[in-house]
N, C-alpha and C positions, 0 to 999 in steps of 0.2 A: 905280062899280066897272068896270063895262063899257068905260066911256069911258077910264080909266086904262090897262087892258090893251091897249085899241086904240091909244093913244097909244105906249106901249111897243113894240108891234110895229112901229109906223112909224119912231119917232124913234132906236131902237137900231139897226136896220141902217143907216140913214144915217149914224150916229156912226161905226160900225165901218167905212163905206165912205171916210169924210172922213179918218179916222185912217190907213187904208191909203195913201190918195192923198198925204196929208202925209209918211208915212214914206217913199215912194217918191221924193218930191221931193226930200227930204233927202239920200237915198242919191245920186240923180243929182247933186245939187250938190257934193256931198263927193267925188265921183270925181277921181281924178289919173291922167293917163296913166303907164304905167311907162317907167322911165328905160333906154335902151337904152347898154349899156357895150361898147366894143370888146373882142374876146377877145385875150387876151395869150398867145403861146405861147413858152414858155421854151426857149432852145437845150439840145440834149441835153447830159446830165452824161456826161464820159468821165474813165476814169484816165489818168494819164501819168506816164512815168518820166523822169528827167533823165539826158541823155546824158553819160556821164563816160569819158574816154580812161585806158587803165590798161595796164600791162605785166603779162603772165603767161606761164606755162609751159603749154603744150598738152598735152593727154593724148590718146593714140590707143587706143581700145577694141577688145578682141578676146576671143574665148572660145576654150577648148580643154579637152583631157583629159590628165590628167598621164600620162607615161610613163617608163619606166625609161632611163637612157642606154645602158646595157649589159645585154642578155639573151642567155642562153645555155642549151642543153640539156644535161644531165648525161648523158653518153653513156660506156660503158665500151669500152676498146680491146682487150680479151679477153672470153672467154666464160667463165662458172662460176656457181656456187651462192652466193647473197647469204647470209653468216653473220652480218653486223651492220649495224644501220641506226641512225644518229645520230638522238637525240630531236629534234634541229634540223631533220632531213630531214622536214618535215611541212609542209602548205599553210600559209604564213604564219609559218613559223619563220624566225629571224634567224640567221645565222652568220658568223664572221670568216674572213679569208683565210687558207688553209692548215687550216682544221678538216676533220677526218675526217668525211665524210658516210656512206660506205658501204665495207664491206669483203666481199670475195669469198673462196670458199676457196682455199687457198694450197697443198693437197697436190700437185696435178697440176703446177704450176709449180715447187715444190721438187724434184719428182721430175726434172722437165726440167733443172734446174741440176746435179743429181747425173750424169745422163747426158752433159751437156754438158761437165763436170769431166773425166769418164772418157775421152770422145773427146778433149778437149784433151791428156790425159796420154800417151793413145796416140799421138798425132801428134807431141808432143814426143820421145817416146822412139824412134819411127822415124827423126825427123829426126837425133837423136843417132848411131843405128845407120848411116844413110847417110853421113854425115859422117866417121864411123870407117873404113867400108869405102872411102869415097874416098880418105882419107888412106893406106890401106896400097897402094890401087892407085897411087897417085902415087910410093910409095917404090919399088915394084917396077918401075915404069917408068923411074924415074930410074937404077936399078940395071941394068937389062937391056934397056929399049926403045930404040929408034931412031926416027928420023924425027918426022913430027908427030903427037902423041896425038890420039885420037878423044875427042869430049866424053863419049861413052858410057864410055870407058875410065875417066874420072874420076867417073862416075856423077852428072853434072851434071843430065841430065833427070830422074833418080829424086829427087835433092835438092829441085829446083824442084817435083816433084810433092807432095813431102810438106810443103814450105813452104806450099803452096797449101792442103793439108787442115789444116795447123796454123792458118791464118789463117781458114778456115771454121770450124774448132772454136772459135777465140776468138769469132768472131763469133755463133755459137750460144750461147756462154755468155754473151755480153753479151745476147742477144736474150732468153733465159731469164730473167736477172736484172731486165732490163726489164719483162718480162711479170710476175714476181713482185711488182715494185714498183706495177705497174698493179692489182694486187689491192685495193689501198687507193685510193678516190677521194676526193680533196681538194678543198675549195672554192677555185676560182680568184681569188675577191675576196670583200670582204665584202658580203654580200648578205641576199636573202629568198628563200624558196622559193614559187613562184607556183603550182606544181602537183608532184604526186607519183605515180609509177605502178609502184613497187617495194616489196618488203617482204621481211622474213626467209623463207628457205627457197625462194624464187622463183629459177628458172634463167634468167639472162639472156645475151643472145647480143651479141656483137661489134656496135657501132653501134646498139644499141637504145636509145631514149629512156627514161631512168630518171626525170627530174625536169626541171623548167624552173626556172631560177633567174634573177634580177636583181639588179644593183648597188644599192645604198642610198647609196652617196657623193654622188650627183647625181640630181635628178629633171629630167625635161624635159617642156616643154608645146609642142606645135605650134600655133601661132597663125596663122591666116589673116587677112591684111590686104588689104583692097580698094586698087587702085590709085589711087583718089582720095583716100587718107590718107596715102600714101608721101610727099608733099611736107610733111607735119607732123612727121616724125621721121626720124633718119638711122640707116637699117638698115645692118649691117654686110654689104656686098656683097664677095663673093670673086672674085678675078681669077686667072688662069693663072700669074702668077709667085707665089702663095701669099699674097700681102698682100690686106688688106681696106680697104675704102674708110673706114672708121671704127670707132671702139670702140663696141660695142655700147650702147644706152640701157638704163637701169634699168627695172625692171617691178615692179609690186606684183600679186601674185596673191590673188584673194580668193575665198572659197567658203563656202557654207552647210554647217554640219554640227551636227546635233542641234538644230537651232532657232537657232544663233548664226552670225554671220560672223566668219571668221578671215582673215587676211592673212599672206603670205609676201613676203619680198624677194628679188628675183633679178634676172637681167641677161639680154638679148638676146644670144646668142653667135655666132649664124650665121643664114643664110637657106638654103633649100633650093635645088637646082641648077635648078629649072624652075619657071615658072608654071603655075599648074592650068590645064589647057585648058578645063575645064568652068565654073569659077567667075572666070578671069582674076585670082585672087588670088595674092600673094606669101606664101609660108609663112615665118614667123620661128620661130625655136626660142630659147625661153626656158629657162634653167637656173637651179635653185635649190640651193645647197650644202647637205648634210646635211638633208635633208628630213626624216629621222627622228628629228632631234635635238629634244629638248624646249627649247622657247623661254622667254622671260620669263613667258608667260602659261603657268601650269601646266595650263590647261583647253584649250589649244590643241591640236588632233589633228595627228598627222603628215600631211604631204602625201602621202597614200598614191596609189599606181598605181591609175589608174581613176578619181580624183575630177575632176568637171567645174569647173573655175575660170573666172572672169572676170578678165581682164588689163586693168590699166592701164599702159601704156607711155609712160615719159617721152618728151615731144616737145620741138619747137623753141621757144626763148623768143621772143615776139613782143612788139612794142612799140607803143604809141598806138593801140591798137584799142578800140572801143566795144563793150560786152557788152549786148545786148538779150535780153528774153525772147522765145520764139518766138511769142507772141501779137502781137508788135509788127509782124511781118512781113505784108504784104499781096501775096501771090504770092511770087516768088523775090527780088525786088529793089526793092520798094516799101514806105515808110513813111509814116505820117501824123504830120506835125510840127504843133503848135500853137505859133503865132508871138505875138509880143508884144502883139497886139491880140485874142488868143483866137480866131484864125480857123485853120481847119484846112487845111494846105498838104501836098500830094502831093510826096514827095520820093524819088528814084532813088538807091539806094545801092549800093555794091559790097561784098557779103558776102565775108569771108575764108574762113569756115567755117560750116557748119550742123551744129551739136551737137544731142543729145537735147532739152535743154531751153532752150537759149540760142542765139543767133546772134551772131558775131563778125564786126563791120562794119569794114572798112578805110577805105573812103572814102565820101563823101556827106553826112556829119553833121559838127557842130561841136560842141565841149564845150559844155554848157550848154543845148542844144536840149532840148525837151519832146516826147517820143514818145507818140503814143497807143497804148494796149495794150488798150483795150475794143473788143470786136466791134461792127461798125456795119455795117447792111446796106444802107443808101443814103447813103453819104458823098459829098459834093460838095466839090471843091476850092474853098476860100474861105468855107465854110460857117462860122457863128459856133457855138461850143462853149462850155460851162461845164468847168472841170477840177477834178480831184480828186487831189492829189500830196501825199506827204510832204516836208516841207521848204518851200523858197522856191517862191513861185507867178510865173508869167511876168507881166510887166507887162501890165494891160487883162485878164487871165484872170478866172475866175470864183470861185466859193467854194472853199473848203478844207474 
């Protein structure tokens, strides 16, 4: 029994050691060195657009505030107490040409007419008496007088004085009638009330501002246009002979009101007489007819005074230009073109105009060129790229 235990203590460790050596040898014999494969770097994937020539009408953008074409103050030519005010004479009220807006007390001016009529009758009576006396004097001189008669004899100075008094009395009556007519203040045009500073019972003085009125037949918008944009539209420039260089272009005015965008059609009618010395801009005046007339869209508000609008002025017609997104430009005049072999090429172009979202290119590109619009930090002329574009791919290009 002791011999068996002793044999196990010696044989078993030797067996385990032999098994380990065999396993290690088997692992060493089965080892294969790793395969080294070359690293493949794919060309960058870029988005491209296809250059296509087109004809289009340019638009010049500007912004301004709506103002009335005609605005005036309601001012009395006489003094008096206000006896009646029209309901239309309130801030925001509408009125038509000739409507009675306000009346003053007429009693003082009616009395003035009575006095002027009485003075006129007295002057007429005096003139009749003087003429009769002159006729009697002439008859007596013809019967008894000799030599050359004196003008005093025929009462010529007295008649002239009375005639002057008669003319003054007629003028006083006309003035009194005019003042009486001025007790009624009428609207000089169809318009709207901007502000009102008068009411019934108030005593007003000659020349005092009672209200501010403006016309509603035409609305105007003053649109400042940069000098760089003048080549893209034909503004009507005025000359000394009264003629203009061209008929004003059409304009679309747009404004947000109650969360919705609305538009009005108008036209540029003139330019102001000077260039703004601070901004160096030319101010064009756009007019819209009947700004308070309801249009086809019943929800469209009137083009009210003070509304801020964005203007799209109809510009010149251009032909054979290429329209690119602004992301295609690298600096002011460089674009990346992908050639038929899928290589990136730097191309210098001649832009016609830089707009908010696109650039119009006049020269430097051919129709069918593929222009890179993806941002690239380390672009190299001649590098290979893969392209992603809607439509046809350039020959030798990458995947779509």
